[in-house]
C-alpha positions as CSV (number, residue, x, y, z in Angstrom):
1,X,0.0,0.0,0.0
2,X,1.3,3.4,-1.0
3,X,1.6,5.8,2.0
4,X,0.9,9.5,1.6
5,X,4.0,11.7,1.2
6,X,4.6,15.4,1.1
7,X,3.6,15.8,-2.5
8,X,0.1,14.6,-1.4
9,X,0.0,17.2,1.3
10,X,0.8,19.9,-1.2
11,X,-1.9,18.6,-3.6
12,X,-4.3,18.5,-0.7
13,X,-3.5,22.1,0.2
14,X,-4.1,23.3,-3.3
15,X,-7.5,21.6,-3.3
16,X,-8.8,22.7,0.1
17,X,-7.2,26.2,0.3
18,X,-10.3,28.0,-0.9
19,X,-12.5,26.0,1.6
20,X,-10.6,26.1,4.9
21,X,-9.4,28.9,7.1
22,X,-5.7,29.7,7.2
23,X,-5.8,29.7,10.9
24,X,-3.7,32.3,12.9
25,X,-0.4,31.5,14.7
26,X,-0.5,33.1,18.1
27,X,2.2,33.6,20.7
28,X,2.0,34.4,24.5
29,X,4.9,36.3,26.2
30,X,3.7,35.0,29.6
31,X,3.6,31.4,28.5
32,X,7.0,31.8,26.9
33,X,8.3,33.2,30.2
34,X,6.8,30.3,32.2
35,X,8.2,27.6,29.8
36,X,11.5,29.3,29.0
37,X,10.8,28.7,25.3
38,X,9.5,30.5,22.3
39,X,6.1,28.9,21.5
40,X,4.1,29.3,18.3
41,X,0.5,28.1,18.6
42,X,-1.2,27.0,15.4
43,X,-4.8,27.7,16.3
44,X,-6.9,25.0,14.6
45,X,-9.5,25.6,17.3
46,X,-10.4,28.6,15.0
47,X,-10.8,26.3,12.0
48,X,-14.2,25.7,10.4
49,X,-16.2,23.3,12.6
50,X,-13.8,24.3,15.4
51,X,-11.1,21.7,14.6
52,X,-8.3,20.6,12.2
53,X,-10.6,17.7,11.2
54,X,-12.2,19.9,8.5
55,X,-8.9,19.8,6.5
56,X,-8.8,16.1,6.1
57,X,-12.6,15.7,5.6
58,X,-12.6,18.3,2.9
59,X,-9.7,16.8,1.1
60,X,-11.3,13.3,1.3
61,X,-14.7,14.5,0.0
62,X,-13.5,16.7,-2.8
63,X,-11.0,14.0,-4.0
64,X,-13.8,11.5,-4.7
65,X,-14.9,10.7,-8.2
66,X,-18.1,12.1,-9.6
67,X,-19.7,8.6,-9.3
68,X,-18.6,8.1,-5.7
69,X,-19.6,11.6,-4.5
70,X,-23.1,11.4,-6.0
71,X,-23.9,8.6,-3.6
72,X,-22.8,10.6,-0.6
73,X,-20.4,9.9,2.2
74,X,-20.7,8.2,5.6
75,X,-18.7,7.7,8.8
76,X,-19.1,6.9,12.5
77,X,-17.8,9.5,14.9
78,X,-18.7,10.9,18.2
79,X,-17.2,14.3,17.6
80,X,-15.2,16.7,15.4
81,X,-14.9,14.4,12.4
82,X,-18.6,14.0,12.2
83,X,-19.1,17.7,12.0
84,X,-16.2,18.1,9.6
85,X,-17.5,15.5,7.2
86,X,-21.1,16.9,7.4
87,X,-19.9,20.4,6.4
88,X,-17.6,19.2,3.7
89,X,-20.5,17.2,2.2
90,X,-22.8,20.2,2.4
91,X,-20.2,22.3,0.6
92,X,-20.0,19.6,-2.1
93,X,-23.8,19.4,-2.3
94,X,-24.0,15.7,-1.4
95,X,-25.6,13.8,1.6
96,X,-23.7,12.8,4.7
97,X,-24.7,9.9,6.8
98,X,-23.3,10.0,10.3
99,X,-23.5,7.2,12.9
100,X,-23.1,8.7,16.4
101,X,-23.1,6.9,19.8
102,X,-26.1,7.9,21.9
103,X,-23.7,9.3,24.6
104,X,-21.9,11.7,22.2
105,X,-21.5,15.3,23.7
106,X,-24.7,17.3,23.0
107,X,-22.7,20.2,21.6
108,X,-21.3,17.8,18.9
109,X,-24.7,16.3,18.1
110,X,-26.1,19.9,17.6
111,X,-23.2,20.8,15.3
112,X,-23.7,17.7,13.1
113,X,-27.4,18.4,12.8
114,X,-26.7,22.0,12.0
115,X,-24.6,21.1,9.0
116,X,-27.4,19.1,7.6
117,X,-26.2,15.5,8.0
118,X,-28.5,12.5,8.5
119,X,-27.6,11.1,12.0
120,X,-28.3,7.6,13.1
121,X,-27.7,7.0,16.8
122,X,-26.4,3.7,18.1
123,X,-25.2,2.0,21.3
124,X,-21.9,3.5,22.6
125,X,-19.7,0.5,21.5
126,X,-17.3,0.2,18.6
127,X,-19.1,-3.0,17.5
128,X,-22.4,-1.1,17.4
129,X,-20.9,1.8,15.5
130,X,-19.3,-0.3,12.9
131,X,-22.3,-2.6,12.3
132,X,-24.7,0.4,12.1
133,X,-22.4,2.1,9.6
134,X,-22.1,-1.1,7.5
135,X,-25.9,-1.2,7.2
136,X,-26.2,2.4,6.1
137,X,-23.3,2.1,3.6
138,X,-25.0,-1.0,2.1
139,X,-28.3,0.7,1.9
140,X,-27.2,4.1,0.5
141,X,-24.0,3.2,-1.4
142,X,-22.3,6.1,0.4
143,X,-18.5,6.1,0.6
144,X,-17.0,5.7,4.0
145,X,-14.6,8.4,5.1
146,X,-12.6,7.1,8.1
147,X,-11.7,9.8,10.6
148,X,-8.0,9.1,10.5
149,X,-7.1,5.8,8.8
150,X,-7.5,7.3,5.3
151,X,-5.0,8.4,2.7
152,X,-6.7,11.7,1.8
153,X,-7.6,12.5,5.4
154,X,-3.9,12.2,6.5
155,X,-2.7,14.4,3.6
156,X,-5.3,17.0,4.5
157,X,-4.3,17.1,8.1
158,X,-0.7,17.7,7.1
159,X,-1.6,21.1,5.7
160,X,-1.9,22.6,9.2
161,X,1.8,22.0,9.9
162,X,2.6,23.2,6.3
163,X,1.0,26.6,7.0
164,X,2.7,26.8,10.4
165,X,6.2,26.2,9.1
166,X,5.7,28.5,6.1
167,X,4.7,31.3,8.5
168,X,7.3,30.9,11.3
169,X,10.2,29.1,9.6
170,X,12.3,26.3,11.1
171,X,11.4,24.9,14.5
172,X,13.4,22.8,17.0
173,X,10.2,20.8,17.9
174,X,6.8,20.4,16.3
175,X,4.4,19.2,18.9
176,X,0.8,17.9,18.6
177,X,-1.7,15.6,20.3
178,X,-2.4,12.1,19.2
179,X,-5.6,10.0,19.2
180,X,-6.2,8.0,16.1
181,X,-3.0,9.5,14.5
182,X,-4.4,11.5,11.6
183,X,-3.0,14.8,12.7
184,X,0.3,13.3,13.9
185,X,0.9,11.3,10.7
186,X,0.2,14.3,8.5
187,X,2.3,16.6,10.7
188,X,5.2,14.1,10.7
189,X,5.1,13.9,6.8
190,X,5.2,17.7,6.6
191,X,7.8,18.1,9.4
192,X,10.2,15.7,7.8
193,X,10.0,17.6,4.5
194,X,10.0,21.2,5.6
195,X,11.7,21.0,9.0
196,X,14.1,18.1,8.6
197,X,16.5,19.2,11.4
198,X,13.6,19.5,14.0
199,X,11.9,16.9,16.0
200,X,8.2,15.8,15.7
201,X,6.8,14.8,19.1
202,X,3.2,13.9,20.1
203,X,1.5,14.0,23.5
204,X,-1.1,11.6,24.7
205,X,-3.1,11.2,28.0
206,X,-1.8,8.6,30.5
207,X,-5.2,7.1,30.6
208,X,-5.4,6.6,26.9
209,X,-1.8,5.7,26.0
210,X,-2.1,3.1,23.3
211,X,-0.1,5.2,20.8
212,X,2.7,5.6,23.4
213,X,2.8,1.9,24.1
214,X,2.6,1.0,20.4
215,X,5.3,3.4,19.5
216,X,7.8,2.0,22.0
217,X,6.8,-1.6,21.4
218,X,7.1,-1.1,17.7
219,X,3.8,-2.8,17.1
220,X,0.1,-1.8,17.3
221,X,-1.4,-2.3,20.7
222,X,-5.1,-1.5,20.7
223,X,-6.7,0.8,23.3
224,X,-8.7,-1.0,26.0
225,X,-11.1,1.0,28.1
226,X,-9.3,4.4,27.8
227,X,-10.3,7.0,30.4
228,X,-9.4,10.7,29.9
229,X,-11.0,14.1,29.9
230,X,-9.6,14.5,26.4
231,X,-12.5,12.8,24.6
232,X,-11.0,13.4,21.2
233,X,-8.1,11.1,22.0
234,X,-9.9,8.0,23.1
235,X,-9.5,6.1,19.8
236,X,-6.9,3.5,18.9
237,X,-4.2,4.5,16.4
238,X,-5.0,3.5,12.8
239,X,-2.9,1.1,10.8
240,X,-1.9,3.5,8.0
241,X,-1.2,6.2,10.6
242,X,1.0,3.9,12.7
243,X,3.2,3.0,9.7
244,X,3.9,6.7,9.0
245,X,4.4,7.5,12.7
246,X,6.9,4.6,13.1
247,X,9.0,6.1,10.2
248,X,8.6,9.8,10.7
249,X,7.8,10.6,14.4
250,X,10.6,11.1,16.9
251,X,8.8,10.5,20.2
252,X,5.4,10.1,21.9
253,X,5.0,11.2,25.6
254,X,2.2,10.9,28.0
255,X,0.6,13.5,30.3
256,X,-1.6,13.5,33.4
257,X,-5.2,14.5,33.6
258,X,-4.2,17.2,36.1
259,X,-1.6,18.5,33.5
260,X,-4.2,18.6,30.8
261,X,-6.6,20.7,32.9
262,X,-3.7,23.0,34.0
263,X,-2.6,23.5,30.4
264,X,-6.2,24.0,29.1
265,X,-6.8,26.7,31.8
266,X,-3.5,28.4,31.0
267,X,-4.4,28.8,27.4
268,X,-7.9,30.1,28.3
269,X,-6.5,32.6,30.8
270,X,-3.3,33.7,29.1
271,X,-4.3,33.6,25.5
272,X,-8.0,34.4,25.8
273,X,-9.0,31.6,23.4
274,X,-11.1,28.5,23.9
275,X,-9.5,25.1,23.5
276,X,-10.8,21.6,24.3
277,X,-8.9,19.2,26.6
278,X,-7.5,17.3,23.6
279,X,-5.8,20.5,22.4
280,X,-4.2,21.1,25.7
281,X,-2.2,17.8,25.9
282,X,0.7,19.3,23.8
283,X,1.2,22.2,26.2
284,X,0.7,19.8,29.1
285,X,3.8,17.9,27.9
286,X,5.8,21.0,28.1
287,X,4.5,22.1,31.5
288,X,5.2,18.6,32.9
289,X,8.7,18.6,31.5
290,X,8.0,15.6,29.3
291,X,9.7,17.5,26.5
292,X,12.9,19.6,26.9
293,X,12.1,23.0,25.5
294,X,14.3,25.5,27.3
295,X,15.6,28.2,24.9
296,X,14.1,26.4,21.9
297,X,11.6,27.4,19.2
298,X,8.5,25.2,19.5
299,X,5.5,24.8,17.2
300,X,2.3,23.6,19.0
301,X,-0.8,22.6,17.1
302,X,-4.0,23.4,19.0
303,X,-6.2,20.8,17.5
304,X,-9.7,22.0,18.4
305,X,-12.0,24.2,20.5
306,X,-15.3,22.4,20.8
307,X,-16.0,22.5,24.5
308,X,-19.2,21.7,26.5
309,X,-19.4,25.0,28.4
310,X,-21.8,23.4,31.0
311,X,-19.2,20.9,32.0
312,X,-15.8,22.7,32.3
313,X,-13.1,20.9,34.2
314,X,-12.2,24.0,36.2
């Protein structure tokens, strides 16, 4: 199987550039002082649908053939990918069929509904999600767009790091969160090409550390009963993603729940922007000294900002 490379990221960027936001890169002098580093935050929390996921979903939908796209697209997702695919499908003028677990956050259910997707709710188990999606795909003929284990999705996610590096130049470290691995695999492809002397490092919650364990064991170890406030990072790493991560990522570290909340609060208070817990794990890795950053130039991808304001962790 051919893996996506940087030429695919460039191709994806050309395709989705008119559709996505070129999100700002922000700095904070107070956070720089606290960490002893020069941090550049790529604010994908300000992306359409509030997350980087729109990049990959857009590239995947608009890369389909006319015959495929006419039948619509489908996926199972409890969060940001569902909203991203729904909006991408709406922009393309085709139906989106989304399977969501019944316990998905209400803010994310409302977002998917608002973008016009047809939602089918199921039991909150992977088996139920996959079987329900299989039924819908068979009935509609819709093309499944996996949230992260997908060639075009990975290429699309790599465009966030491309924009960051084009704007701020070479970095000592490029840092992002990891759940299924779509963002990290895309970021690693771009980092290796545009920032070859710098490191690519990912952060993951201690309670959902399958990527960390897989990376160090050099084989895929599925996630079992993960528990973390970072709901966007509960999924197991995808097969395609892991193959890229093994080749192009330098390190994966884990952070505590307390560290995630501390980092999330710091970004809210010091930078005056909203990020979700999953976004905060990268800064948490710095605050917990899991990554050596003193006197270095660091790029941090803030992955999303979809937060249930009725259930803040602080």
